MARVO-968001 format. One record per residue: residue number from 1; x, y, z of N, C-alpha, C in turn. Coordinates in Angstrom, 1 decimal. Layout:
BEGIN
{NUM {X Y Z} {X Y Z} {X Y Z}}
...
***
This chain:
BEGIN
{1 {-30.3 27.7 -5.2} {-31.7 27.5 -5.2} {-32.3 28.5 -4.2}}
{2 {-33.3 29.2 -4.6} {-33.9 30.3 -3.7} {-34.8 29.8 -2.6}}
{3 {-34.2 29.1 -1.7} {-34.9 28.6 -0.5} {-33.8 28.5 0.6}}
{4 {-34.2 28.7 1.9} {-33.3 28.6 3.0} {-34.0 28.4 4.3}}
{5 {-33.3 28.6 5.4} {-34.0 28.3 6.7} {-35.1 29.3 7.0}}
{6 {-35.1 30.5 6.3} {-36.2 31.4 6.5} {-37.5 30.9 5.9}}
{7 {-37.4 29.9 5.0} {-38.5 29.3 4.3} {-38.9 28.0 5.0}}
{8 {-38.1 27.5 5.9} {-38.3 26.3 6.6} {-37.5 25.1 6.2}}
{9 {-36.5 25.4 5.2} {-35.6 24.3 4.9} {-34.7 24.2 6.0}}
{10 {-34.3 22.9 6.4} {-33.6 22.7 7.7} {-32.2 23.3 7.7}}
{11 {-32.0 24.2 8.6} {-30.7 24.9 8.8} {-29.5 23.9 9.0}}
{12 {-29.8 22.8 9.6} {-28.7 21.9 9.9} {-28.6 20.8 8.8}}
{13 {-29.2 21.0 7.6} {-29.0 20.0 6.6} {-27.5 19.9 6.3}}
{14 {-27.0 18.7 6.2} {-25.5 18.5 6.0} {-25.1 18.7 4.6}}
{15 {-23.8 19.0 4.4} {-23.2 19.1 3.1} {-23.4 17.7 2.5}}
{16 {-24.0 17.7 1.3} {-24.2 16.4 0.6} {-25.7 15.9 0.7}}
{17 {-26.5 16.7 1.3} {-28.0 16.4 1.4} {-28.5 16.4 0.0}}
{18 {-29.3 15.4 -0.4} {-29.7 15.3 -1.8} {-30.9 16.2 -2.1}}
{19 {-30.9 16.7 -3.4} {-32.0 17.5 -3.9} {-32.1 17.1 -5.4}}
{20 {-33.4 17.1 -5.9} {-33.6 16.7 -7.3} {-33.7 18.0 -8.1}}
{21 {-32.9 18.1 -9.2} {-33.1 19.1 -10.1} {-33.2 18.5 -11.5}}
{22 {-34.3 18.8 -12.2} {-34.5 18.1 -13.5} {-34.5 16.6 -13.4}}
{23 {-35.1 16.1 -12.3} {-35.1 14.7 -12.0} {-33.8 14.0 -11.9}}
{24 {-32.7 14.8 -11.6} {-31.4 14.3 -11.4} {-31.0 14.6 -9.9}}
{25 {-30.5 13.5 -9.3} {-30.1 13.7 -7.9} {-28.8 14.6 -7.8}}
{26 {-28.9 15.7 -7.1} {-27.8 16.6 -6.9} {-27.6 16.8 -5.4}}
{27 {-26.5 17.4 -5.0} {-26.1 17.4 -3.6} {-25.9 18.9 -3.1}}
{28 {-26.4 19.1 -1.9} {-26.2 20.4 -1.3} {-24.7 20.6 -1.0}}
{29 {-24.3 21.9 -1.3} {-22.9 22.3 -1.0} {-22.9 23.3 0.1}}
{30 {-22.2 23.1 1.1} {-22.0 24.1 2.2} {-23.2 24.2 3.1}}
{31 {-23.3 25.4 3.7} {-24.3 25.6 4.7} {-25.6 26.2 4.1}}
{32 {-26.7 26.0 4.8} {-28.0 26.6 4.4} {-28.0 28.0 4.9}}
{33 {-28.3 28.9 4.0} {-28.4 30.3 4.3} {-29.9 30.6 4.6}}
{34 {-30.2 31.9 5.0} {-31.6 32.2 5.3} {-32.5 32.1 4.1}}
{35 {-32.0 32.5 2.9} {-32.8 32.5 1.7} {-32.2 31.8 0.5}}
{36 {-31.2 31.0 0.8} {-30.5 30.4 -0.3} {-29.8 29.1 0.1}}
{37 {-29.8 28.1 -0.9} {-28.9 27.0 -0.7} {-28.1 26.8 -2.0}}
{38 {-26.9 26.3 -1.9} {-26.1 26.0 -3.1} {-26.1 24.5 -3.4}}
{39 {-26.2 24.2 -4.6} {-26.3 22.8 -5.0} {-25.3 22.5 -6.2}}
{40 {-24.6 21.4 -6.1} {-23.7 20.9 -7.1} {-24.6 20.4 -8.3}}
{41 {-24.6 21.2 -9.4} {-25.4 20.8 -10.6} {-24.5 20.2 -11.7}}
{42 {-23.3 19.8 -11.4} {-22.4 19.3 -12.4} {-22.9 18.0 -13.1}}
{43 {-23.9 17.4 -12.5} {-24.4 16.1 -13.0} {-25.6 16.3 -13.9}}
{44 {-26.1 17.6 -14.1} {-27.3 17.8 -14.9} {-27.1 19.2 -15.6}}
{45 {-27.9 19.4 -16.6} {-28.0 20.7 -17.3} {-29.1 21.5 -16.6}}
{46 {-28.8 22.4 -15.7} {-29.8 23.2 -15.0} {-29.7 24.6 -15.5}}
{47 {-30.9 25.2 -15.6} {-31.1 26.6 -16.0} {-31.9 27.3 -15.0}}
{48 {-31.7 28.7 -15.0} {-32.5 29.5 -14.1} {-34.0 29.2 -14.3}}
{49 {-34.7 29.0 -13.3} {-36.1 28.8 -13.4} {-36.5 27.3 -13.4}}
{50 {-35.5 26.4 -13.5} {-35.9 25.0 -13.4} {-36.4 24.6 -12.0}}
{51 {-37.2 23.6 -12.0} {-37.8 23.1 -10.7} {-36.8 22.3 -9.9}}
{52 {-36.8 22.5 -8.6} {-36.0 21.8 -7.7} {-37.0 21.1 -6.7}}
{53 {-36.8 19.8 -6.5} {-37.6 19.0 -5.6} {-36.7 18.8 -4.4}}
{54 {-37.2 19.4 -3.2} {-36.4 19.3 -2.0} {-36.6 18.0 -1.3}}
{55 {-37.8 17.5 -1.4} {-38.2 16.2 -0.8} {-39.6 15.9 -1.3}}
{56 {-39.9 14.6 -1.2} {-41.3 14.2 -1.5} {-41.5 13.3 -2.7}}
{57 {-40.5 13.4 -3.6} {-40.6 12.5 -4.8} {-40.3 11.1 -4.4}}
{58 {-40.7 10.1 -5.2} {-40.3 8.7 -4.9} {-38.8 8.6 -4.8}}
{59 {-38.1 9.4 -5.6} {-36.6 9.3 -5.6} {-36.0 10.0 -4.3}}
{60 {-36.8 10.8 -3.6} {-36.2 11.6 -2.5} {-37.3 11.7 -1.4}}
{61 {-37.5 10.6 -0.6} {-38.4 10.7 0.5} {-38.0 11.7 1.5}}
{62 {-38.9 12.3 2.2} {-38.6 13.4 3.2} {-37.7 12.8 4.3}}
{63 {-37.9 11.5 4.6} {-37.0 10.9 5.6} {-35.5 11.0 5.3}}
{64 {-35.2 11.0 4.1} {-33.8 11.1 3.7} {-33.2 12.5 4.1}}
{65 {-34.0 13.5 3.7} {-33.6 14.9 4.1} {-33.6 15.0 5.6}}
{66 {-34.6 14.5 6.3} {-34.7 14.6 7.7} {-33.4 13.9 8.4}}
{67 {-33.1 12.8 7.9} {-31.9 12.1 8.5} {-30.6 12.9 8.2}}
{68 {-30.5 13.5 7.1} {-29.4 14.4 6.8} {-29.4 15.7 7.6}}
{69 {-30.5 15.9 8.2} {-30.6 17.2 9.0} {-30.7 16.9 10.5}}
{70 {-30.5 15.6 10.9} {-30.6 15.2 12.3} {-32.0 15.6 12.9}}
{71 {-33.0 15.3 12.2} {-34.4 15.6 12.7} {-35.3 14.5 12.2}}
{72 {-36.6 14.8 12.3} {-37.7 13.9 11.8} {-38.5 14.6 10.7}}
{73 {-39.2 13.8 9.9} {-39.9 14.3 8.8} {-41.0 15.3 9.3}}
{74 {-41.7 15.1 10.4} {-42.7 15.9 10.9} {-42.2 17.4 11.1}}
{75 {-41.0 17.5 11.6} {-40.5 18.8 11.8} {-40.3 19.6 10.5}}
{76 {-39.9 18.8 9.4} {-39.8 19.5 8.1} {-41.1 19.9 7.6}}
{77 {-42.1 19.0 7.7} {-43.5 19.4 7.2} {-44.0 20.6 7.9}}
{78 {-43.9 20.6 9.2} {-44.5 21.7 10.0} {-43.7 23.0 10.0}}
{79 {-42.4 22.9 9.5} {-41.6 24.1 9.6} {-41.6 24.9 8.3}}
{80 {-42.4 24.5 7.3} {-42.5 25.3 6.1} {-43.2 26.6 6.3}}
{81 {-42.6 27.7 5.8} {-43.2 29.0 6.1} {-44.2 29.3 4.9}}
{82 {-44.9 30.4 5.1} {-45.9 30.8 4.1} {-45.3 31.3 2.8}}
{83 {-44.0 31.5 2.8} {-43.3 32.0 1.6} {-43.1 30.9 0.6}}
{84 {-43.3 29.6 1.0} {-43.1 28.5 0.2} {-44.3 28.1 -0.6}}
{85 {-44.1 27.9 -1.9} {-45.1 27.3 -2.8} {-44.9 25.8 -2.8}}
{86 {-45.9 25.1 -2.5} {-45.7 23.6 -2.5} {-46.9 23.0 -3.1}}
{87 {-46.8 21.7 -3.5} {-47.8 21.0 -4.1} {-48.0 19.6 -3.4}}
{88 {-49.1 19.3 -2.9} {-49.4 18.0 -2.3} {-49.9 17.1 -3.4}}
{89 {-49.2 16.0 -3.6} {-49.6 15.0 -4.6} {-50.0 13.7 -3.9}}
{90 {-51.2 13.3 -4.1} {-51.7 12.1 -3.4} {-51.0 10.8 -3.9}}
***
């Protein structure tokens, strides 16, 4: 997935941190790079260009990712860089 700590994704996210791809819970593999994270997609049929939800869906509250990164949700919100396209959904 084309996001990393250069975009504000937490550098200390642990192996196994959840990510949603095609509404299927998948897990982070390995370390977070500056511009890239690797995700185990064996549980879904993923294609280049599919959407990935890093946090914020009802299935994946930001607190879950924050806990897996040994931080708090506010740090994740405020750490996003201008390179990131995001959508606020009320």
